[in-house]
C-alpha positions in Angstrom: 26.6 -81.5 41.7 26.8 -77.7 42.8 23.9 -75.1 43.9 23.1 -72.6 40.8 23.6 -69.0 41.9 21.0 -66.9 40.0 23.4 -64.1 39.1 20.8 -61.6 37.7 19.2 -61.4 41.3 22.0 -61.8 43.6 22.9 -57.7 43.8 20.1 -55.8 44.0 20.8 -51.8 45.3 24.7 -51.3 46.9 27.0 -53.8 47.2 27.3 -52.8 51.0 25.3 -51.6 53.5 25.9 -48.1 53.5 26.4 -48.2 57.3 29.3 -50.3 57.3 31.8 -50.4 60.0 35.0 -48.5 59.6 35.7 -44.7 58.8 35.0 -44.6 55.3 32.3 -45.9 53.5 34.3 -47.7 49.8 31.4 -49.1 47.1 32.4 -50.8 44.2 31.5 -48.4 41.0 28.4 -48.3 39.0 29.0 -47.0 36.0 32.4 -47.5 33.8 34.9 -45.1 35.2 38.7 -46.1 35.4 39.1 -43.3 38.8 37.5 -43.4 42.1 34.1 -41.4 42.2 33.5 -39.3 45.6 29.8 -38.9 46.0 27.7 -37.6 48.6 26.1 -39.7 51.2 22.3 -38.7 50.2 22.5 -39.3 46.3 24.6 -42.2 46.8 21.8 -43.7 48.4 19.5 -43.5 45.6 21.3 -44.9 43.4 19.9 -48.4 42.1 22.5 -51.1 40.8 22.1 -52.7 37.2 24.4 -55.6 36.2 25.3 -53.0 32.7 25.9 -50.3 35.3 24.8 -47.0 35.1 23.8 -45.0 31.6 24.4 -41.5 33.6 27.4 -40.2 35.9 25.3 -38.4 38.7 27.3 -35.3 40.3 30.7 -36.2 41.6 33.8 -35.4 42.6 36.3 -37.7 39.9 39.6 -38.0 42.1 42.0 -38.3 39.3 45.9 -36.9 39.5 47.1 -36.7 43.0 43.8 -37.3 44.1 43.7 -41.1 43.1 47.2 -41.7 44.9 45.6 -40.2 47.9 42.0 -42.3 47.6 44.0 -45.3 46.7 46.1 -45.1 49.9 43.2 -44.2 52.2 41.8 -47.0 50.6 44.2 -50.0 50.9 44.1 -49.2 54.3 39.9 -48.8 54.9 40.2 -51.3 57.8 42.4 -49.0 60.1 41.5 -45.7 61.2 44.2 -44.6 62.9 46.4 -45.0 59.9 44.0 -43.9 57.7 44.2 -40.7 60.0 48.0 -40.6 59.8 48.0 -40.7 55.9 45.6 -37.8 55.6 47.7 -35.5 58.1 50.3 -36.5 55.5 48.3 -35.8 52.8 47.9 -32.2 54.5 52.0 -32.1 55.4 52.5 -32.9 51.1 49.5 -30.3 50.4 50.8 -27.5 52.4 54.1 -28.2 51.0 52.9 -27.7 47.6 50.3 -25.4 47.0 50.5 -22.9 50.5 52.7 -19.8 50.5 53.9 -19.2 54.0 57.4 -17.9 55.3 58.5 -20.1 57.1 58.9 -22.5 54.4 60.8 -19.9 53.2 63.1 -20.7 55.3 65.8 -24.0 56.1 62.5 -25.3 58.3 61.3 -26.4 54.9 63.9 -29.0 55.6 62.5 -30.4 58.6 58.9 -30.8 56.7 60.4 -32.2 54.1 62.2 -34.7 56.0 59.3 -35.5 58.5 57.4 -36.0 55.1 59.7 -38.1 53.5 59.9 -40.3 56.9 56.3 -40.7 56.7 55.3 -41.5 52.8 58.1 -44.8 53.9 56.5 -45.4 57.0 52.8 -45.0 55.7 54.1 -46.4 52.3 52.4 -44.2 50.4 53.8 -42.5 47.6 52.0 -40.0 44.8 53.4 -40.0 40.9 52.8 -37.6 38.2 51.3 -34.2 38.5 50.2 -33.2 42.2 48.5 -29.9 42.0 45.6 -31.4 44.3 46.3 -34.1 46.5 43.5 -33.4 49.4 40.4 -34.5 48.3 37.4 -32.2 47.5 34.7 -31.1 50.0 31.6 -29.0 49.5 31.8 -25.5 50.3 28.8 -25.9 53.1 30.8 -28.9 55.0 34.0 -27.0 55.2 35.7 -23.8 55.2 38.6 -24.0 52.6 39.7 -20.4 53.1 39.2 -20.5 56.5 41.6 -23.6 56.8 44.3 -22.2 54.3 44.4 -18.6 56.8 45.2 -20.7 59.6 48.0 -22.3 58.0 49.0 -18.8 57.0 48.9 -17.2 60.8 50.7 -20.1 61.7 54.1 -18.4 63.4 56.2 -21.4 64.1 56.5 -25.2 62.7 54.9 -26.3 66.2 52.2 -23.8 65.2 51.9 -24.9 61.3 52.0 -28.7 62.4 48.8 -28.4 65.1 46.7 -26.6 62.5 47.3 -28.9 59.5 46.4 -31.3 61.9 43.4 -30.2 62.8 42.3 -28.8 59.5 43.1 -32.8 58.4 40.9 -34.4 61.4 37.8 -32.1 60.2 38.7 -33.2 57.0 38.6 -36.9 57.7 35.4 -36.8 59.7 33.5 -34.9 56.8 34.7 -37.3 54.5 33.6 -39.9 56.8 30.2 -38.7 57.3 29.0 -36.7 54.2 30.5 -39.0 50.9 31.0 -42.4 49.7 33.4 -43.5 47.4 33.3 -46.1 44.7 36.0 -47.5 43.4 36.9 -47.6 39.2 34.9 -49.9 37.1 35.7 -53.6 37.1 32.7 -55.2 34.8 29.3 -56.2 36.0 
């Protein structure tokens, strides 16, 4: 005969420790939502697991639209920090193409960026569909100066400088997201 497992008492608290190895913290969602949710670590640590989920959703970022494809790509590679960083750099390049007004991107040098983005998308197996208004994950203003980042992109005079500014900015964003946030997967039931 098999051993009876008491499921009610099996899981109390978060599904995994918050200091798990790996670059980012991913958890099973504690409430009914069809999107990944990004939440500050301090707030997420105070949540208590309930089999039926939580009745109210604490302050968070819902990762929909283009961000949903970003977080899914990162989640699929969650054990490989190097690949995750490359994916986030690709996200920064993509964001620059769709949300940044820059004189360099008004020339035929834009073709070089498109080639770079499409070759990276293919190599990393990252794809976005639908609305791409925002692909970078949100970060609270107290952690990251988005205006300063966008200004550094605007000041770049060559493609090399632009790529460098994007790399530097996405590396900083990646580290902040790693230290300050937890990502909850969509609800899969109790």
